[in-house]
N, C-alpha and C positions, 0 to 999 in steps of 0.2 A: 318281534320279541323272541329272544332265546330263553329256554327254560331248563333248569337242572332239577332233577327229581331228588328229594331228600326224604327218607322215610323216618317219621317220628311218631308213629302211633296209627290210630284208626282213621283220623280225619285228615283230609288234605285241603289245602287252600291255595288258590292261584291268585297272585297279585300282579296286576298289569302295571308296568312302569316303563318310562322311556329308556331306562338303563336295563341291563340284563337282570332278570328276576329269577327266583327259584321257587319251586313248590316246597311248602313247609307247613307245619301244623300249628305254629305259633301265630299270634295275632299281629305281631310286629313285622314290618317289611324288612327284609335283608336283601340288598342288591349285590351283585357280583360285578364290579366295574371293570371296564376295559383297562388293560394295563399299558402304561406308557412304555416307550421303547428304551428307557434307561434303567439299569439295574434290574433287569427282568426277573432274575431268580429271587432277589430280595423282595421285589414287589409281589410276586406270587406267594412267597412265604408270608408276607405281611397280610395279604388278603385272606389267606387261608386261616391264619391265626385269628383274624377278626371273625371269620365264620365260626371258628371254635368257640371264641369268647361269647358270641351272641347266640350260641346254642343252636345254630343251624345244623350242626353235626354233633351228635352226642357220642360218648365212648361206645364202641361197638358198631357204630354206623359204617356202612360201606360207602366209600367215596366213588364218585363217577370215574369212568376210565380216564387214562391220561389223554386220550384223543378228545374226549368230551370236555374235560377241564380246559385243555388247550383251546378248543373252539370257543368256549364260553369266555375265556379270559383274553382271547385274541393273541395268544403266544404259541410258539412252536411246542411240539411234543417233547423235544429234548429239554426245553426250559422247565416244563412241568415235571419231567422225570427227575431233574436235578433238585428241584424244590422239594419233591417228595422224599428224595434220598436224604436231604438235610433234615427234614421234619422227622424222618425215621430215626436218624441218629440222635435227635433231640428227644426221642421217646414219645412223640405226639401221634404218630401213625405207625402202622405195621403192615408190611407187604406179606400176604399169605399166598404161597405158591398155588397157582391155579384158581384162586378165589378172588383176588383183587387186593385193594388197599383199604385198611380199616382204621378208624380213629381209636387210639388207645387212651389218650389223656388230653383234655382240652387245655390244661394249664401249661403255661410256658415256664420251664424250669428257671429258678432264680439264679442270680449271679451278678456280682458287681465288683468293680475295682476299687479297693480302698487304698489310702495312702499307706506306705510310700509306693504301692503298686498302682501307678496312675495309668489312665488310658493311653497317654502318650508313650510311656515306657513300655507298656504291653505291645503296642503297635510296633515300636522300634525293635523289640526283641524278635518279633516274628518276621520283620523285614530282614533282620540280620540272619535269622535261621534260614529263611528262604534263599538269601543270597549265597549261603554256603551249602545248604543241603541239596539243592537242585544240581549244581555242577559236581558236588561231592558224590552224589549217587551215580552220576554219569561216569566219573573216574573210577568209582568202586566197581562198577560193572566191567570196566575195561581191565582193571588191574588186580582185582581181589585174588587172593590165594585160596586154596581149599580150606586152610585153617581159619582164615579170616571169614569165609562164608559160614563156617561152623560157629564162629563167635557171634556172628549176626543172628543166626538161627537160635542159638542158645539165649541170647539177650532178649529176643522177641518171645521165646517160650516163657521166660520169666515174667514178662509183661502179661502174658495170657493167664498165668497163675494169679497175678494181682487182680485181673478182671474177674476170675472165678471167685476170688475172695472178696470181691466188691470193695477193694481198697484203692481209692483214687489217689491218695497220697503216695502209696507204694508204687502205683503204676506210673505216676509222674516222675518219681525218682528213677525207676528202672527204664522209663522211656528215654531219659537222657543217655543211659548206657547203650541202649539200642542204636540211637542215632549217632552217637559218638563212635560206635563200632563200625558204622558205615563210613564215617569221615576218616577213620583210621585206615580203612581198606582203600581209600582213595590214593594213599601214598604221598599226599601233599603235606609236607611238614608245616607250612603256613596255615593251611586249613585246620590241621589238627590242633595247633597251638591256639588259634583264634576260637575254635569251638570249645576247647577245654575251659576257656574263660567263662563260659555260660553255666558251668556246673553249679555254682553256688546259688544262682537265682532261678535256674531252669524250672525246678519242681514247683516253686511258688507260683510262677506265672502260668505254667501249664495246668495246674490244679484249678485255676479260675476258669479256664476254657473248658476243662472236663466237667465242671459243675453245671454246664448248660445242657447236659443230657445224661442218660443212664450210661454207666461205665461199660455195660455189655455191648454198646454200640462200637466199642473199640476192638471187639473180639477178632475181627479179620481185617482191620483197617489197613495194615501194611503188608498183607499177603502178596499182593501184586508187585510191590516194590521188591520184596525178598526174592520172588521167583524171577524177576527181570535181572537182578544181580546174579542169581544162580546160573541163568543161561547166558550170562555175559552179553546182555542187550542194553547198551548205554542209552539209546533213545527211549526205550520203554521205561528204564529206571528213572530217568529225568522226568518223563511224562507222569509216572506214578506219583512222584513227589509233588509235582506241580498240581495235579488233580486233588491230592489230599489238602494242599494249601488253599484251594478254591473253597472247600468246605470250611476250613478253619477261618478263612476271611469272613464268611457269613457269620460264624459264631462270634468273631471279634467285633463285628458291627453291632450285633445284638447286645454283646456284653458291655461295650463302651458307649452305648447310645446316650446314657445319662450319667456317665461316670466322670470323675474329676479329670481335667485335662493335664 
């Protein structure tokens, strides 16, 4: 039997179970099941959300190390790290330098897709964005001028002001300008015209995804992308966009889970 330690007061209780059990101070048993080899990051997130909801970990509690969580869940450390990164952006946990990762809020932020913003149209918009933004970033890194790089930096700085003002609607509107400035730097007229068509609906859809976490999680979200374009590294720019979409994919699945098709 494997055991995780969870501090919740003066009393400790060990519960023996054929599954993986944890030390806890509540009377009810909470098990931490082995994770299937499909959708590993999603499964780890779902398992940890269950632990939060069942009060195995209260706000302020320190989580076990990435290595220990991975051992208990039967997954690799990189999978645990990615799950914690997403949970951090959702405002549920917080990494404290030199101290570890702590629970901030057990509640899952709300968010749903309402008509006419259906789950199908939301997925399609992000499929379209990904199809343009990954190669667009690669081309922008190859072809951008100094003026275009400055436009990209200014657009992102304005997004950061919206974060400081905690205005998700303003951030969503400005986020389009930021991504469009990268597409413009690609120098591909077809990409530019195709992406321009998103402007009317972009903010509405992005606001739904932003609602799944605190806006401050976007504070440095695209720093790596901007720096890759600045040093004219096409592979790193494309990778930065792709990695950002991996997190967005998790949010989309959470958002559209029970939304209209």
